[in-house]
C-alpha positions in Angstrom: 29.0 -9.5 55.3 27.3 -8.7 51.8 26.7 -5.1 52.9 30.4 -4.8 54.0 31.6 -6.0 50.7 29.4 -3.6 48.8 30.6 -0.8 51.1 34.2 -1.8 50.4 33.5 -1.9 46.7 32.0 1.6 46.8 35.0 3.0 48.7 37.6 1.4 46.4 35.6 2.8 43.5 35.5 6.3 45.1 39.2 6.1 45.8 39.9 5.3 42.1 37.6 8.0 40.9 39.2 10.6 43.2 42.9 9.6 43.0 44.0 7.6 40.0 41.0 7.2 37.7 41.2 8.4 33.9 40.7 12.0 33.3 40.1 14.3 30.3 42.8 16.5 31.7 45.4 13.7 31.6 47.9 16.2 30.2 48.0 17.9 33.5 49.9 15.2 35.4 50.5 17.4 38.4 46.8 17.5 39.3 45.8 15.5 42.4 42.5 14.9 44.1 41.8 17.4 47.1 38.9 17.8 49.3 37.6 21.4 49.9 35.6 21.6 53.0 33.3 24.7 53.4 31.6 23.9 56.7 27.8 23.7 57.1 25.3 24.4 54.4 24.2 28.2 54.4 20.5 28.9 55.4 18.1 30.3 52.8 18.3 30.0 49.1 21.7 28.6 48.2 22.9 26.4 45.2 26.0 24.5 46.3 26.8 23.2 42.9 26.7 26.6 41.3 28.7 28.2 44.2 31.4 25.3 43.8 31.7 26.0 40.1 32.0 29.7 40.8 34.8 29.1 43.3 36.7 26.8 41.0 36.5 29.3 38.2 38.4 31.7 40.4 41.5 29.5 40.6 41.7 27.1 37.9 43.8 27.7 34.8 43.6 26.1 31.3 40.8 23.5 32.2 37.0 23.5 32.4 35.3 23.2 35.7 33.4 20.2 34.5 36.7 18.3 33.9 37.9 19.2 37.4 35.0 18.9 39.7 34.6 15.4 41.0 31.6 15.8 43.2 29.8 18.3 45.5 28.9 17.7 49.0 25.6 19.4 49.3 23.1 17.3 51.5 24.6 17.5 55.0 27.4 19.9 54.7 29.1 22.1 52.1 32.2 21.3 50.1 33.5 19.4 47.1 36.2 17.3 45.7 38.3 18.4 42.7 41.5 17.6 40.8 43.8 20.5 41.5 47.4 21.5 41.2 49.2 22.5 44.3 49.1 26.1 43.5 45.4 26.0 42.9 44.9 24.2 46.1 46.7 26.9 48.1 44.8 29.6 46.4 41.4 27.9 47.3 42.5 27.8 50.8 42.7 31.6 50.9 39.1 32.1 49.7 36.9 33.3 52.4 34.1 30.7 52.1 36.7 27.8 52.4 37.3 26.2 55.8 40.2 23.9 54.7 41.7 22.1 51.7 43.5 18.9 52.1 44.7 16.0 49.8 42.3 13.0 49.4 43.7 10.2 51.5 43.0 6.5 51.3 40.9 5.4 54.2 40.5 1.7 55.2 37.4 0.2 56.6 37.5 0.9 60.5 35.5 -0.3 63.5 35.3 1.5 66.9 38.8 0.2 66.8 39.2 -1.9 70.0 38.2 -5.2 68.5 40.3 -4.8 65.4 43.2 -3.8 67.7 42.9 -7.0 69.5 42.8 -9.0 66.3 39.0 -9.9 66.5 38.1 -8.3 63.1 35.5 -9.0 60.4 37.3 -12.0 59.0 38.0 -13.9 62.1 36.3 -17.3 62.2 33.0 -17.6 64.3 30.4 -20.0 65.2 27.3 -18.0 64.5 24.8 -20.5 65.5 26.6 -21.3 68.8 27.2 -17.6 69.3 23.5 -16.8 69.1 22.9 -19.3 71.9 25.3 -17.4 74.3 23.6 -15.2 76.8 25.6 -12.3 78.5 24.2 -10.9 81.7 24.9 -7.2 82.3 24.7 -5.9 85.8 24.8 -2.1 85.2 22.6 0.9 84.5 20.2 -0.9 82.1 20.2 -0.2 78.3 18.5 2.0 75.8 16.7 -0.9 74.0 15.9 1.2 70.8 19.7 1.7 70.1 20.6 0.1 66.7 23.2 -1.8 68.6 20.4 -3.9 70.2 18.0 -4.4 67.2 17.0 -8.0 66.8 16.8 -7.9 62.9 17.8 -11.3 61.5 17.9 -12.9 65.0 16.1 -16.2 65.6 14.1 -17.2 68.5 15.2 -16.8 72.1 17.4 -19.8 73.2 15.2 -22.5 74.7 17.5 -22.6 77.8 16.4 -19.2 78.8 14.5 -19.0 82.0 14.3 -15.3 82.6 11.7 -12.7 81.9 11.2 -9.2 80.5 10.4 -7.3 83.6 11.8 -4.1 82.2 9.1 -1.8 83.5 7.6 1.3 81.9 8.2 1.8 78.2 10.7 -1.0 78.0 10.3 -3.7 75.4 12.6 -6.8 74.9 13.2 -8.5 71.8 15.3 -11.4 70.3 18.5 -9.5 71.1 17.7 -8.1 74.5 15.9 -11.2 75.8 15.4 -10.3 79.4 15.3 -7.2 81.7 15.0 -6.6 85.4 15.4 -3.5 87.6 15.9 -3.2 91.3 15.0 0.2 92.4 12.1 2.6 92.0 13.1 6.2 91.7 11.9 8.4 94.5 8.7 10.3 93.7 7.3 7.6 91.5 5.8 4.2 91.8 7.2 3.0 88.4 10.7 1.8 87.8 12.4 0.8 84.5 15.4 -1.0 83.1 16.0 1.9 80.7 19.4 3.4 80.9 19.2 7.1 81.6 22.9 7.5 82.3 24.4 5.9 79.1 26.8 3.6 81.1 25.0 0.5 80.7 24.2 0.9 77.0 27.9 1.7 76.4 29.1 -1.5 78.1 26.4 -3.8 76.6 27.2 -2.7 73.2 30.9 -3.2 73.7 30.2 -6.9 74.8 27.7 -7.9 72.4 26.3 -5.1 70.5 25.3 -5.5 66.7 27.3 -4.4 63.8 26.2 -0.9 63.1 27.9 1.1 60.1 28.9 4.7 59.9 28.9 5.8 63.6 31.1 8.5 65.0 31.2 11.2 67.7 30.3 14.2 65.5 32.5 12.8 62.7 35.4 11.8 65.1 36.5 8.0 65.1 34.1 7.3 62.2 33.6 3.6 61.5 31.6 0.6 62.4 30.5 -0.1 65.9 30.2 -3.7 67.1 30.5 -6.0 70.2 32.8 -8.9 70.7 30.0 -11.3 69.9 27.4 -9.5 67.8 25.2 -12.5 67.5 25.0 -13.2 71.3 21.9 -12.3 73.3 21.8 -9.8 76.2 20.0 -10.0 79.6 19.8 -6.6 81.4 20.0 -6.3 85.2 19.6 -2.6 86.1 21.3 -2.3 89.6 22.2 1.5 89.5 20.2 4.6 89.4 22.0 8.0 88.9 25.4 7.3 90.7 24.2 4.8 93.2 24.5 1.1 92.8 23.4 -0.5 96.0 25.2 -3.7 97.0 21.8 -5.3 97.8 20.6 -4.7 94.4 23.9 -6.2 93.0 23.4 -9.3 94.9 19.8 -9.5 93.9 20.8 -9.3 90.3 23.4 -12.2 90.7 20.5 -14.2 92.3 18.2 -13.5 89.3 20.9 -13.9 86.6 22.1 -17.3 87.8 18.6 -18.6 87.8 17.7 -17.0 84.6 20.3 -19.1 82.8 22.9 -16.6 81.6 26.3 -18.0 80.4 28.5 -15.0 81.1 28.2 -12.1 83.7 29.9 -8.8 83.5 30.1 -6.5 86.3 31.7 -3.2 85.4 31.2 -1.8 88.9 33.4 -1.6 91.9 33.3 -0.4 95.5 35.5 2.3 97.0 37.7 -0.2 98.9 38.6 -3.9 99.0 36.5 -6.1 101.2 36.9 -9.5 102.7 35.5 -12.2 100.5 32.4 -12.8 102.6 31.7 -9.1 102.7 32.1 -8.6 98.9 28.8 -9.1 97.0 30.6 -9.6 93.8 32.7 -12.3 95.4 29.7 -13.8 96.8 27.5 -13.7 93.8 30.2 -14.8 91.4 31.1 -17.7 93.5 27.6 -19.1 93.2 27.6 -18.2 89.5 30.8 -20.3 89.2 29.1 -23.3 90.9 26.6 -23.2 88.0 29.2 -22.9 85.3 29.0 -19.2 84.8 32.2 -17.1 84.6 32.0 -13.5 86.0 34.0 -10.6 84.6 34.7 -7.8 86.9 36.3 -4.3 86.7 39.6 -4.1 88.5 38.7 -0.6 89.6 39.8 3.0 88.8 42.0 3.8 91.8 45.3 3.6 90.1 46.3 7.0 91.2 46.0 5.8 95.0 48.9 3.4 94.6 49.2 -0.3 95.1 46.7 -2.8 96.7 43.7 -1.0 95.3 42.4 -3.6 93.0 38.7 -4.3 93.7 38.4 -7.6 92.0 40.0 -9.9 94.4 38.4 -13.4 94.3 40.1 -16.1 92.3 36.8 -17.4 90.8 36.4 -14.0 88.9 38.4 -12.7 85.9 39.6 -9.2 87.2 40.1 -6.7 84.3 42.5 -3.7 84.1 42.2 -1.0 81.4 44.7 -0.1 78.8 45.0 2.0 75.6 44.4 1.0 72.0 46.5 2.3 68.9 43.9 5.2 68.4 44.3 8.4 70.5 42.1 11.5 70.5 44.2 14.7 70.6 43.3 18.3 70.4 45.4 21.3 69.5 45.2 25.0 70.6 46.8 27.6 68.3 48.2 30.7 70.1 48.1 34.2 68.7 52.0 34.1 68.4 51.6 31.1 66.0 52.7 28.4 68.4 50.6 25.2 68.4 50.3 23.0 71.5 48.9 19.5 71.7 46.8 18.2 74.5 43.8 15.8 75.1 40.1 16.0 74.7 37.3 14.7 72.6 36.3 18.2 71.3 33.6 18.1 68.6 33.2 21.8 68.4 34.7 23.6 65.3 36.3 27.1 65.9 35.9 28.0 62.2 39.2 29.6 62.2 38.4 32.2 64.8 40.8 33.0 67.6 39.3 34.3 70.8 40.9 36.2 73.8 42.4 34.0 76.5 42.0 35.2 80.2 43.7 33.6 83.2 41.3 32.5 85.9 43.5 34.3 88.5 43.0 37.7 86.7 39.3 37.5 86.2 38.1 36.3 89.6 36.2 38.0 92.4 36.2 37.4 96.2 38.3 34.3 96.5 41.8 33.2 97.4 44.6 33.4 94.9 44.7 29.6 94.7 41.0 29.3 94.0 41.2 32.1 91.5 43.8 30.2 89.5 41.5 27.2 89.6 38.8 29.4 88.0 36.5 28.5 90.9 35.2 32.1 91.3 35.6 33.7 87.8 33.5 36.8 87.0 31.0 36.1 84.2 31.4 39.8 83.0 35.1 39.3 82.5 35.1 35.9 80.8 32.0 35.9 78.8 32.9 34.9 75.1 36.5 34.3 76.1 38.6 31.2 76.6 39.6 30.7 80.2 43.0 29.3 81.3 42.5 27.3 84.6 45.0 25.5 86.8 42.5 22.7 87.3 41.0 19.9 85.1 37.4 20.1 86.4 37.2 23.8 85.9 34.7 23.6 82.9 31.8 23.6 85.2 32.7 27.1 86.3 33.6 28.2 82.7 30.2 27.2 81.4 28.4 28.9 84.2 30.3 32.1 83.6 29.6 32.1 79.9 33.1 31.4 78.7 33.5 30.3 75.0 36.3 27.7 75.7 38.6 26.4 78.4 42.3 25.5 78.5 42.8 23.2 81.5 45.8 21.7 83.4 45.7 17.8 83.1 46.3 17.1 86.8 43.9 14.0 86.8 46.7 11.3 86.5 45.1 10.4 83.2 47.7 11.6 80.8 46.6 9.5 77.8 42.8 9.8 78.4 40.7 12.3 76.5 37.5 13.6 77.9 34.4 15.2 76.5 33.6 18.7 77.7 30.5 20.8 77.3 32.4 23.6 75.5 35.5 23.7 73.4 38.2 22.7 75.8 41.8 21.0 75.9 43.7 19.7 78.8 47.5 20.3 78.7 50.3 18.7 80.4 52.2 20.9 82.9 54.9 22.3 80.7 52.5 23.3 77.9 50.1 24.8 80.4 53.0 27.0 81.7 53.8 27.9 78.0 50.4 29.3 77.6 50.4 31.1 81.0 53.6 32.8 80.0 52.1 33.8 76.7 49.1 35.3 78.4 51.2 37.1 80.9 53.6 38.6 78.4 51.0 39.5 75.6 49.0 42.7 75.5 46.0 40.9 73.7 46.5 37.1 73.9 44.3 35.0 71.8 43.9 31.4 70.9 42.0 29.0 68.8 41.0 25.5 70.1 40.7 23.2 67.1 38.3 20.3 66.7 39.8 17.0 67.9 41.5 14.5 65.7 42.6 11.0 66.1 46.1 9.6 65.6 48.0 6.3 65.8 49.3 5.6 69.2 52.5 3.7 68.6 53.1 3.1 72.4 49.9 1.1 72.9 48.9 -0.9 74.8 49.6 1.0 77.9 47.9 0.3 81.2 45.8 3.4 82.0 47.0 5.5 85.0 43.6 5.2 86.6 43.5 1.5 86.4 43.8 0.0 89.9 46.9 -1.8 91.0 47.6 -5.0 92.8 48.9 -7.0 94.5 45.8 -8.6 95.9 45.0 -7.3 99.5 42.5 -9.9 100.3 44.1 -13.0 98.8 47.8 -12.1 98.6 48.8 -15.4 96.9 46.4 -14.7 93.9 47.7 -12.1 91.4 45.1 -9.4 90.5 44.1 -7.9 88.2 44.3 -11.0 85.9 44.3 -9.4 82.6 44.1 -6.0 80.8 41.8 -4.9 78.0 40.9 -1.9 76.0 39.4 0.8 78.3 40.7 4.2 77.0 38.6 6.3 74.7 36.2 3.7 73.4 33.4 4.7 71.1 30.2 2.7 71.7 26.4 3.1 72.0 24.9 5.8 74.4 21.5 6.8 75.7 20.3 9.6 73.5 18.8 11.6 76.4 22.2 11.9 78.0 24.5 15.0 77.5 27.8 13.4 76.3 29.8 15.7 78.7 27.6 14.7 81.6 26.6 18.2 82.3 23.1 19.3 81.8 24.2 22.6 80.3 25.4 20.6 77.3 22.7 20.6 74.7 24.2 17.8 72.6 22.7 14.4 72.5 24.3 11.4 70.7 23.7 7.7 69.9 27.3 6.9 70.3 30.0 8.4 72.5 33.5 8.0 73.9 34.1 6.7 77.4 37.0 5.4 79.5 37.5 3.3 82.6 37.9 -0.3 83.7 34.1 -0.5 83.3 34.8 -0.1 79.7 37.5 -2.8 79.6 35.4 -5.3 81.5 32.7 -5.8 78.8 35.6 -6.3 76.3 36.8 -9.3 78.5 33.2 -10.5 78.7 32.9 -10.3 74.9 36.1 -12.5 74.7 34.8 -14.9 77.4 31.6 -15.4 75.4 33.6 -15.9 72.1 35.8 -18.7 73.8 32.5 -20.2 75.0 31.1 -20.3 71.5 33.9 -22.8 70.6 33.9 -24.6 73.9 30.4 -24.5 75.3 31.3 -27.3 77.8 34.3 -25.7 79.3 34.3 -24.7 82.9 34.6 -21.0 84.1 38.1 -21.7 85.2 39.1 -23.1 81.8 37.8 -20.1 80.0 39.7 -17.8 82.6 42.9 -19.8 82.0 42.5 -19.7 78.2 42.2 -15.9 78.4 45.1 -15.4 80.8 47.7 -17.9 79.3 47.3 -16.6 75.7 47.6 -12.9 76.6 50.0 -10.6 74.8 53.2 -9.9 76.8 53.2 -6.2 77.7 56.2 -4.0 77.3 57.5 -3.3 80.7 59.4 -0.2 79.6 56.1 1.5 79.0 54.2 0.0 81.9 56.4 0.6 84.9 54.0 -1.1 87.3 54.5 -4.5 85.5 52.4 -7.4 86.5 50.6 -5.7 89.4 49.0 -3.5 86.8 48.2 -5.9 83.9 48.4 -9.5 85.5 49.1 -11.9 82.7 49.2 -9.4 80.0 46.8 -7.9 77.3 43.8 -10.0 76.3 44.1 -11.8 73.0 40.7 -13.1 71.7 41.9 -15.1 68.6 44.6 -17.0 70.5 42.2 -17.7 73.6 40.0 -20.2 71.7 43.1 -22.4 71.2 45.3 -22.3 74.4 46.7 -25.7 74.2 46.7 -26.3 77.9 44.4 -25.0 80.7 44.6 -24.7 84.4 41.2 -25.6 86.1 40.0 -25.1 89.6 36.4 -26.1 90.9 34.2 -25.4 94.0 36.2 -27.9 96.0 39.4 -26.2 95.3 38.1 -22.9 96.3 36.9 -24.3 99.4 40.3 -25.5 100.4 41.5 -22.0 99.5 39.1 -20.5 101.9 40.2 -23.0 104.6 43.9 -22.2 104.1 43.1 -18.4 104.4 41.7 -19.1 107.9 37.9 -18.7 107.2 35.6 -20.3 109.7 34.7 -23.9 108.8 31.0 -23.4 109.6 30.7 -20.4 107.5 32.4 -22.2 104.8 29.7 -25.0 105.0 27.1 -22.4 104.6 28.7 -20.9 101.6 29.3 -24.2 99.9 25.7 -25.5 100.7 27.1 -29.0 101.4 29.0 -30.7 104.0 32.4 -29.3 102.8 34.8 -29.1 105.8 38.3 -28.0 106.1 40.9 -30.8 106.1 42.9 -31.1 109.4 46.0 -30.3 107.4 44.6 -27.2 105.8 47.8 -25.3 106.9 49.8 -27.7 104.7 47.9 -26.5 101.6 48.9 -23.0 101.1 46.9 -20.7 99.1 49.4 -20.3 96.3 48.9 -23.8 95.5 45.4 -23.2 94.1 45.6 -24.4 90.5 45.6 -20.9 89.2 47.0 -19.7 85.8 49.4 -17.3 87.5 51.8 -18.1 90.2 52.0 -15.6 93.2 53.0 -15.6 96.7 53.6 -13.2 99.5 56.9 -13.6 101.4 58.5 -12.1 104.5 60.3 -8.8 104.3 64.1 -8.8 104.0 64.7 -12.5 104.2 65.9 -14.8 101.6 63.2 -17.2 100.4 62.5 -20.5 98.6 58.8 -21.1 97.8 57.2 -23.9 95.7 54.1 -24.1 93.6 52.2 -27.2 92.5 50.2 -27.0 89.3 48.1 -29.4 87.0 47.4 -28.6 83.4 44.9 -30.4 81.1 45.6 -30.8 77.4 43.1 -29.2 75.0 45.4 -28.8 72.1 46.7 -31.7 70.1 46.1 -35.2 71.2 49.8 -36.2 70.9 51.9 -33.3 72.1 55.0 -32.5 74.1 55.5 -29.3 75.9 58.9 -28.0 76.9 59.3 -25.4 79.6 61.0 -22.0 79.4 61.6 -19.4 82.1 62.4 -15.7 81.3 65.7 -14.7 82.9 65.5 -12.6 86.0 69.0 -12.3 87.9 67.3 -11.9 91.1 65.3 -15.1 90.9 66.2 -18.7 90.5 63.4 -20.9 89.1 63.3 -24.7 88.8 60.5 -26.6 87.1 60.2 -30.3 87.5 59.5 -32.0 85.3 60.6 -29.6 82.5 58.8 -31.7 79.8 55.2 -32.7 79.6 54.2 -35.3 77.1 50.5 -36.0 76.4 48.9 -38.9 74.6 45.3 -37.8 74.6 43.0 -34.8 74.8 41.8 -34.1 78.4 44.8 -35.8 79.8 46.3 -34.1 82.9 49.8 -33.6 84.0 51.3 -32.0 87.1 54.5 -30.0 87.7 56.3 -28.3 90.6 57.9 -24.8 90.4 60.5 -23.7 93.0 61.5 -20.1 93.3 64.4 -18.8 95.3 65.8 -15.4 95.8 67.4 -12.9 98.3 65.4 -10.6 100.6 63.0 -8.0 99.3 62.3 -4.7 100.9 59.1 -3.9 102.2 56.3 -3.4 99.7 58.3 -4.6 96.7 58.0 -7.4 94.2 60.0 -9.4 91.6 58.5 -11.2 88.6 59.3 -13.5 85.8 57.5 -15.7 83.3 56.9 -19.4 82.9 56.2 -20.7 79.5 55.1 -24.0 78.2 55.3 -24.6 74.5 54.7 -27.5 72.1 55.9 -25.3 69.1 52.4 -24.2 68.2 50.9 -23.2 71.5 52.5 -20.8 73.9 51.1 -21.1 77.4 52.4 -18.1 79.5 52.0 -17.6 83.3 53.5 -14.7 85.3 55.5 -15.6 88.5 55.5 -13.0 91.1 56.7 -12.7 94.7 56.0 -9.7 96.9 56.2 -8.3 100.4 53.0 -6.3 100.5 50.7 -6.5 103.5 47.3 -8.1 103.3 43.9 -8.0 104.9 44.5 -10.9 107.2 48.1 -10.0 108.1 46.7 -6.6 109.5 44.0 -8.2 111.4 
């Protein structure tokens, strides 16, 4: 914190010096501070200060350079800051050596943005001692232990409760931050394995959940700020279950086995299968059930099959928190400037600078050999002799592979990946455009004798529509347990800057020579560790809470999502957007325990003998199990599957525990929906003590619903301070068991 205050002081001082500080040229009130950027430092003998003085002398009038020049940039790049009139700034911009001239702007201290976006900023209250005793287990690709995000500087000894080991293998060393490591595969052709992350995925996710505070990080100057995890003081246990692009289910289950015995507090599994599985065939459902028994909450990615439609959510078990992905208020954009002066905006994380140079554009269809017309337009067979040093225009998003192989200098792509608000890193200057803008460029190329374009370096802008669920984020309802709404929550998962493995090309292509310590990624595998960080944060305030209590706190305090911007509603975001600060004080919690989940399995028709084996005790299904419907699991959301095209009346039974004020009275409110009639009995809950429990019943009635449709509303309990929200959803989608 002391370092942060010092940096803030320096920044404020710098702003004052550049913008409003006293000056010996006070008579010239029309002078303002500008930054003149001149690119990289030239090779060979070069005196930046002398050059800057010389350039200023060409444009200033009536003042000395010494009075105007504020500072020179001369160690890492070339440029200067100076107090200029508007005319002087315009004249400077026309000088050959100058890349750009722009007004000095006030910048505020920034992070990798997602945690600030959720309200978990520098100033939020924390329990540092308790936080350092929390252990997050990461089932992923391992980590890069030397990353600054995992330094153990200022960390105390490993928590005494830790029972794990550092079996990280070759060249892997644990410390007081990364307190344990295991790996589960030995690469072919070698007899030595390692927990070291050679893909970047695990390093990224671990730093999001619990990475240290690391100042001044960016992706080649983009999104510059401070990187940190949700619980920077927490410890990390690494379980490397993936190699290359393969994560065997056997290894995932082995990692659960180890992690539970090692003594982790929270488990995050940012991995999903290609389809939904029956609970007993789902290694995440199995492993997380046994984790739940030991008081460990598992966070699991919802999946990235949103473009496939409904019923594709991968996280289906009720003892797991399933996490969707959504945007933050920072968006990466890129622009392409055509030779006719038109500028079009698209999406990419493009770190390459064009330095003001426009290059010829060629359409893939016109520069291809020996392939069909469609494949030619997709740039799948472009001729290197015709595209080298030029920008290729392609009717496909993934065409950068071919463009690079052919020696293209850039690529303009069609964004046909269903990820309209997602920006990707490419191995060459590239921008992905929506269909209309892509057609505009195609028309320009076809109508111009010598079409040219410049792909600018990316920039970040404020996204006023956030949060929006990403189009790739998998949708519910729950195909396996249709009376449990999934996903449970949404969290930041689009264009997130976090730590990376420095041996990995940021674009994922070996042809990309760049290597970075921090990079930008998207996916529900990115949102999942955000939720894990929040779960760990809640646990620092409530170490004795059950996994279901933490899950309930996260779900019932979520931000309501704007349905006008999220057309798939609750089946895309569950209870809403995660809200870390509110989650530590939810007021009421819904709890469920092992015996409740056993009853759920019984009501779903699972074999009683198998249930006994899963439970490890003499649990048996009650004879009247059919009278205990799955929808009556004491879950924070209320969901049920109903018959198609029939009027319905369904009831839910719930019990809440008071964790807010000892003496409190909660009144109910139901959001209006003209197609649903909702009654709550009782409609007032009065508590006299903490930990006191109260039950209520909810009856929902309505007319018939078409096949594969849904209706939703919201149930709210409030004591005037706490707002406890639960979605109510009825649907007519099929389920795994109904199709058996």
